[in-house]
Each structure stands twice: as structure tokens, then as C-alpha cells.
N, C-alpha and C positions, 0 to 999 in steps of 0.2 A: 474520516474518523481520527486520523493522527493529527491533522491540523486543529480540529475542534478540541481534542484532548489536550494538546500542548497549549492551546490558548487558555483552556479552563484552568490549568495548573500554573499559568503565568509565564510559560516559556516562549510564547508567541504573542506578545502584546501588540495591539494595533491592527489585528486582522479581522476585526468585526465586519468590515465591508466585504472582505473575501468570503467569510462564512455566510453572510446574508445573501450574497449573489452567486454562490457557488454553482447551483444547478443551472442558472442562466448563462454563466460563463462557460460551463462545459458545453451546453447546447450551441452557444454562439461560435465556439471554436470547432464544432463538428464532432465532439466526443460524446460517447454514451457511458453512462454509469454501469459498472460491473457489480452486480449484487454479490454479497457474501453468501455462499451456500453452505449447507452442512458438509458437503464434500470438501470444500475449501478449508473449513474449520478443522475437520478431522485430519486432513493432510498437514495443515499448519502445526498441529499439535504432535504429529507423528514424525515429522522430518528429523532425522538424527542430527546430532551435533550440539555444540555448546552454546551457539548463538541464542540468546534469551529474549531478544526484542520481539514481542508478539506482533507488532505492526510489520516488521520485516518478514517474519514467518508467514503472516497472512498474505502479504504481497507475493512472496515466493510461491506459496501454494497456488494462488490464483494464476500466476504466470505459468506454472508447470501444467496445471489442469487445462487451462484455456489455450495452451501453446502460444503464449505471448512472450515478448521480450521486455524486460524491465530496463528503462532508461535511467541509469544511476551510476555515479562514480564510486559507489560503495561496494567494495569487493566482498563484503559479507554475503551478498546474494549468491556469489559463486559457490561458497561452501554450503549453501542451502539447496543447491541444485537448480537454481533458476538461470535461464539464459539472460545475459545482461549485455547492454550496449552502452559504452562510454568509457 
């Protein structure tokens, strides 16, 4: 969602091939897509704090609910309560 949105608004030019083959690339590397659920959305909106990026909030909520670790150098995830590696 974030890649497609940033491409649409002109912040990620040249990623058309990534978007067109995204599902195949995930499968080829052994990843599975994690659907966005109502539970994820409700937690994303309820996480306290000043961080306003809705994409970060959704990723943090998914990580918390699914007991996953976010691989990111962005320390903002720490304040959102998500477990982070990097």
C-alpha cells in the first residue's frame, strides 16, 4: 500500500515493474501477504503517541497483533510499541 501510494503521488517514480510483479516476487522469495484486518485497523488508530504516519501505525499494529518483528532502522516503531530489529 505504501509503495503504491508513494508511486501515485510521485515520490517513487520508476517502480512500475515492482508494482506489476509484487505478488510474484513475494511468492518467489517465500513470503506470504499479511491481510489488513479490522483488528489491525482499530489498533493502528488507537495506539497512543504523536506519530502520525498511518502506514507506520498500521505496520506497528500488525506486528503487535501477529507477534512479529519489524525489520527497519526507523526508531519511530519503538514509540509505537512494535518489536523492531535493525
